[in-house]
N, C-alpha and C positions, 0 to 999 in steps of 0.2 A: 502493501499499500504505499501513496506516494502522497503527501501537500502538496496540493498543486495551487497559486496564490497568483492571481491577474492582476497585471496592473496595469491601467485603459488611460492613453495620454488622449485629452479630451482636446486640445488642441493642435495643432501643427508640427511636429517635428521631426529634424532629418533622423530615418530609423536608425542608420550608421553609426550617428552621432551617441544614439541613444543603447543599441546593442555593444558597440564599446566600452562606455562607460557601467554596462552592467557586468561585462568581461572582468573588465576591473573590479567591481566589487568582489565577483566570486575569485581570484585570484589567478582568471588565467593570464596565458603570455604567448607568445606568438608558439609554442610548443603545442597549444592547444588549438586542433584544427575546428573548423567550424563551416557551415555551408548555409546559401543562399539558393534558397529554391522555392520550386509554388508551393503555395501552401493548400489546406486542404479544401481551404472555401471555395464555393461554385464562383468563382470567376478568375478569369485568364488574366489578372493584373495584379491577383492575391498574392506576396510573396512568405517566406516566412529564414529570417535568420534563425539559424538553432548551433549551438556548441553539439558537436559529434558526442555519443553514449560514452561510456568506459573512457573518461576522461580525465576522472580523479577529480572531479571538482565536486563539491557541497551540493551544486543542485544544476538540473539542465534547464538551460535556457531555450528559451524559443520567443524570439520576438515578430508577430505575425503583423503584414502591414501590404497598403496597396501602393502601385505606382503609381496613380494617376487622380488619389482624393479618397476620403474620408473609408476608412474598412467599414465602419457601421453607421452610414446616413445617417441624420435625424430621423430622416421621412420613415426609416426601416423600420419594418414594426416583425408580423410573425411571420416565420419562415414554413409555409404550406407542408413543408416535405419533414420538417423535423417536431412540428411544433401540436398539441392535441387541439382538437377540434374548439375546445371551450378553453383553450388557453388565454391567461388575459396579461401575458407577455410581464407579469412579475419577477420572472428569472432571468427575463435577458440581460444581457451587457448593454451600459450605456450605449450612447451614439461615441462613437470615439475615431479618433484618426490611423490609431494603431495601440496591439494592447500585449504586454510583455508574459509570459508566462513563468515564472520561478518554480522547479519540481521537485522536489527531492523526499528521499524517503523517509517514512515515520523512525525507522532505524539511525535514523542520522543524529550523532552527535561528537558534539568538542564541546571547547574545554568553556563555552561560555554556555551551553543548554543545550535542546535539541531541536528537532526543522522547525518548528515555531519559534523560535528564538533567532534560528539562521536567520529567516522569510521576515522579521519584528527588524531586526537589524536591514538587512539587504533593503525593507520599504522606505526605514529612515534615510538610510544615507542615500539610495537614488533618487528618495524623494528631495529633499535637501537640493540636488544637484539640477534638476527637475525646477523647483521652486527658485532658485539662482539666473534659472533660465528662462524666467515666466513663463514655462509649459503648463499646464491646466493639467492633474492627472486625479485620477482617484482606482481605488483599489476593491479587490473581491474576496471576503474571506469563505474558503472555501467551511469551513466548520457549519459556518450559520446559511452559509450566502446570503451577507447584506455586504451590500456597497458601500464604500465609505469616502466622503468628498468634503474639500473645504474645512473648517478646525478638528472634524472627527478623524477626519487621514491618519493621526498622529496618537489622538487620544486610544483611537480602540486597535491601536500595536500589542496591546498586552493580552485582549482575545487569542490573534496566532500561539503567543504562549504559551495561555493554559491551555490553548485547545492542542497545540503540541504536546503538550507535557500527559493529555489524557489517551494521545495516541499514542506516545510512546507506551504508556500503560498499560493499555488495550492489546495492543502488541506484545509488547514481554509477557502482560497475563493470559493472553489468546491463542495468537499465534506461534512466538514459538514453541508451548508446550506442546502444539499440536502437527507442527513439525516435525523437531527433536522427540517428541517421546511417540512418535509411531517408530523408532527404530527398533 
């Protein structure tokens, strides 16, 4: 299981500059390869910058964008291919130019804490960088589904840390015994 935290760029930004900063925050250097390929979005101009899997970084990084405008324009609502007939749009992403996905295993742990603490640090540092450049942003907490913008962007980072701790307890108490207990 993984923690996937999305950061939405609400105003236009150079996707390569943002991706480069995200790679720096993850500790990537020139030896960490990445790709720029067609995105899974049903759009010929949709692209995805991403770190290669298995590079030893604390999170898989993916940045989805379009080459010719917003990835999710304001007028876009439901996609009939993926939405239920009674969809009210409450779980849809906000309108955005691009979005970043940091994806980390629940079992991740470093000297600062687990996956939630890592994502909170990444969002705080990336948020400061985006704020310094006048780029509006918000983020979605995978644990609750809530999207945080404005002043809530920083105040709600603690939710990631708490959610990550719960995920680690679940992983250690349920998943690991199921995997290793069956040997």
